[in-house]
TIZAGU-914052 format. One record per residue: residue in three letters; x, y, z of N, C-alpha, C in turn. Coordinates in pm, whole numbers, plus 50000, padded with zeros to 5 digits. Example, Ala and Ser with C-alpha at 12.3 -4.5 7.8 and 13.67 -1.06 7.14 Angstrom:
TIZAGU-914052
ALA513194943150780512304955050780513204967050780 SER512854977550708513674989450714512905000350787 
end
This chain:
TIZAGU-914052
MET309001800534029309551808234139308191807434301 SER309191799334386308041799934535307001801434523 ASP306201809034666305041810434650305791819034773 ILE307711822234816307081828934962306991841434981 PHE307171843734807307481861434862305641863434807 SER304571852434776303501864834708302781871634749 ASN303521868634919302341875535014302471891035072 MET303891892135007304241901835115304401914035019 GLN303951920635131303171937135038304641945535098 ILE305001948734965305821966234949305111981234941 PRO305101989135077304712001535065305782006134886 TYR304712015034837305532022134716305002037634731 SER305502042634686304852057234663304262058834497 VAL303432069634518302872073034358302842085334367 PRO302862099834272302722110034316301592111834220 THR301602126134298299922130634264299762141134285 GLN299522149034158299292164234134297562173834205 THR297922179534246296642187034308296532199434218 LYS295442208434213295402221734145296902232634178 GLU296752238534282298312239834309299632239034241 THR299602228034198300522224334098301862217334199 THR301532212634298302562213934434301982194234424 THR303342185334448303122178734443303032171334578 THR302412152934594302342150234736302222137734702 GLN302612126434795303652112434782301812106334853 THR301222096434786300642085334938301372076234918 THR301912067434965301522054935059300872043035043 GLN300952038134928299962025634887300972012934903 PRO300662002534950301101993534992300501981834853 ILE301511974234787301151968034641301551949334659 VAL301141943334628301601928134687301911929234586 VAL303151915534603304981911834553304521910034388 LYS303091892634437302611890234306302191900534209 GLU301431915434194301011918834145301891928234031 ALA303581933234109303661940234077305111933033984 ILE305711919233932306051906333888305181904233794 PRO304881909533669304121900033607303871885233563 SER303071884733597302831867033561303201859633471 SER303331866733348304061860033259306011861133229 LYS306401864633320307701867333338308321853633466 VAL307321852533572307371841733643307511830733661 GLN306071826433525306421811333401307201811533312 GLU307601819233322309061814233182309981813833264 GLN310041809433361311371811933430312011795033464 GLN313241796133409313351783133437314061774933597 ALA313581763233599313791754533723315181754033773 ASP316091757933856317681761633923317521743633828 SER318861742033775320001730833769321161724833824 VAL321731718133864322871719633830324221705833764 GLU325301716133745325741704533659326991702333762 ILE327401691633747328341677033852329891682033712 SER330481684033797332001679133646332461677833804 SER333171665633726333881654733818335251661633754 GLN336811658433760337861655233684338631642533720 ASN338731639433590338711625233582340491618733581 LYS340591613233656342191619433643343101606833528 GLU343761604933485344881597333401344781589933441 LYS344381581833350345161562733381346191562533397 LYS346771560233495348341551433455347971538533423 GLY348971541133319349561517333264349861512433389 PRO349891501133344351101490633476352541498933496 ILE353251504533447354731505533435354731515833495 LYS353801520633533353691542133577352691536333712 SER352191530633745351871519933873352381516633955 ILE353711507133909354711502033980355591505834014 LYS355711516633903357171527833980357181537534092 GLY354921544334049354611550734175354321539734294 PHE354261529134308354391521234422355911521134485 ILE356311519734367357791517434439358461529334504 ALA358161540834454358351554734436358151555234639 ASN356851553534623356021552034773356671548134854 ILE357261529534854357431528434931359561534134958 LYS360001535934872361191543034954361181552935023 LYS360111564634982359281575835010359431572635207 PHE359091556635190357951563935344358991556935403 PHE360431549435383361491545335435363101552835506 ALA362251566635349363571580435345363131587035434 THR362371584135480361961598535590361741584535788 THR361341580835739361461568835823363101572335882 GLY363801567135814365511566835854365891582835892 GLU365651589835803365721605435825365491610435940 TYR364571608735999363771615636136364441602536258 ALA364301589036241364151582436301366681591136357 LYS367461589036263368651600336218368771611236318 GLY367651613536264367701632836397367751633736541 THR366051620836529365971619036696366851615236795 ALA367341606436693368941600436869370131610036792 LYS370131618936660371301629536711370811646036831 GLY369761639036805369351651236887368961645637018 ILE369071635437048369501630837217370681627737233 THR371811629437144372501624137132372671635837217 SER373411650437115374021660037102373191664137190 GLY371431663337225370561672837413371631663637503 VAL372191653237515372561649137670374131655837647 VAL374891656037534376521664337573376061677537598 ALA374971686837497374811699037576374681698537677 GLY373621692737710372481696237912373401691437987 SER375151679137958376061680338092376921684338060 VAL376581694938005377881705338001377861717838025 VAL376381721438021376201728938111376191731238274 TYR374931716038269374461710338440375871715738508 THR377251707138473378491711338521379311721638517 ALA378921726738397379741743038390379271751138474 GLY377501750438548376691755038634377181748038749 SER377461736538789377431736038951379021742439002 VAL380251733138862381531745338943380571763338981 ILE380151757638908380031782238920379791783539083 ASN378551769539057377921773439210378731770439358 PHE379741761139297380531756239443380941770139441 ALA381991773439354382991779539345382691795339403 LYS381401798839349380961809639430380451801939575 GLN379611798039594379671786339781380991792739852 LYS382351784939829384101777239857384141799939842 ALA384411809739769384681824239761383651829039859 ALA382041828439905381011831840014381731827340156 ASN381891815840173382461810640347384391814440342 SER384771813040267386421822240307386091834740339 ALA385141839840234385501859140274384331858240434 ALA383361847940460382791851140618383601838340724 LYS384831838540670385201836640782386331844140834 LYS387151851840717388061862540707387561873440783 ALA386141873640730385451884640786384671883940981 GLY384951871041054385011866441175383141861641188 GLU383071852441102381581849541081380881839341054 GLU380281833241187380121823941177379881812641029 THR378471817941003377701815740867377571820040767 ALA377731815840666378211823840593377071829540454 LYS376861833340372376401843440352375091832240252 VAL374351827540256373541828840075373251827039934 VAL374341826039864374681829139737373491825039643 LYS373611838539615372201830239442372901818539347 LYS372361809139337373021796639299372391798739085 ILE373351800139062372741792938880371731781038909 PRO370461783138809369681768438806369821757138715 ASN370981754638727371761746638611370421735438554 LYS369831727138653369341718538652368511721638506 ALA367451737338498366911737238428367641740738305 LEU368511748338320369201754538167369131745338098 ALA369781728238236370771718238121369231709538034 VAL368061707438061367561703738008366871715537932 ILE366631728337873366011732837804367151736837693 ILE368341735637723369451735537565369281720037514 GLY369331711437594368651695537528367831691637499 GLY366751700337505365401706337451364911710037301 ILE366371719937283366791728537188367881723637114 ALA368521716837128369391707837037368201697436984 LEU368101691537089367051676836999365511689036923 ALA364661690536945364071701836839365301709736681 ALA366571711136764366991717636633367241703236517 ASN367491691136635368521682636504366661676236438 ILE365771677136540364161671136401364261684536269 TRP364381693336341363981702836203364851701336134 THR366061696136112367581694936032366161682435945 ALA365951666936036365661660035939364391661235927 SER363821668835974362341670135854362491682135716 LEU363251685335690363821693635598365341686535535 ASN365521668835533366441663935518365271653335400 ALA364711645935493363641634835495362731644135343 THR362451657335385361791660835259362561660535107 GLU363491670635112364401662335074364531656134925 LYS364941650535000364581631034989364261625634889 SER362401632034944360691626434922361301632634773 SER361331647134754361231647134667362401650634507 ASN363521640034607364821637634504363761616534413 ILE363511611634552362831605134448361661604234360 ASP360531615334473359891615734350360581624134179 HIS361521623634195361691631334061362241622334011 ARG362761616734073363981603233954362971588733976 TRP362081586933980360861575334012359711581033911 THR358791596033919357591597033895358021607833780 GLY358691620033794359331625933729358691637533731 HIS358351652533663357951662033667356781668933678 ASN356151661433555354421660433586353191660833715 GLN353881649033779353651644933931352811649633992 
end
């Protein structure tokens, strides 16, 4: 045991009896070294650490080659799925965004034209300002959502293909 606690004093109470049979307690400090018998302190063993290592089973040359081939196949399958998903996402995002932008432009034009004709009928020289649909912002948001959805799908497809490659080339226990 180290000497860190040797000089520490702990107060404890000692019951004492008087002639009147009442119990009063006095507090006296006690040194830790005195409280623990020295024989027990000397019997303590030093701290020890056991380091265990998990040894992986060594693979034979065939399993190593199969694992190497499986890793290469998984890399190309994952890269291909993400490339396809990104290209499809950009394409569908552009199409969806352009449809939203065009529809918003047509609606804004129709609103403005209706406001102009109503102002002419009423005899006003200037038309009222019509609240327009924010078609540019909506087009960007729709395009981003389409891209994100296709990348998400590509991620799921890549995971499935990687799992199938593992199943075929390395087996269940790997």
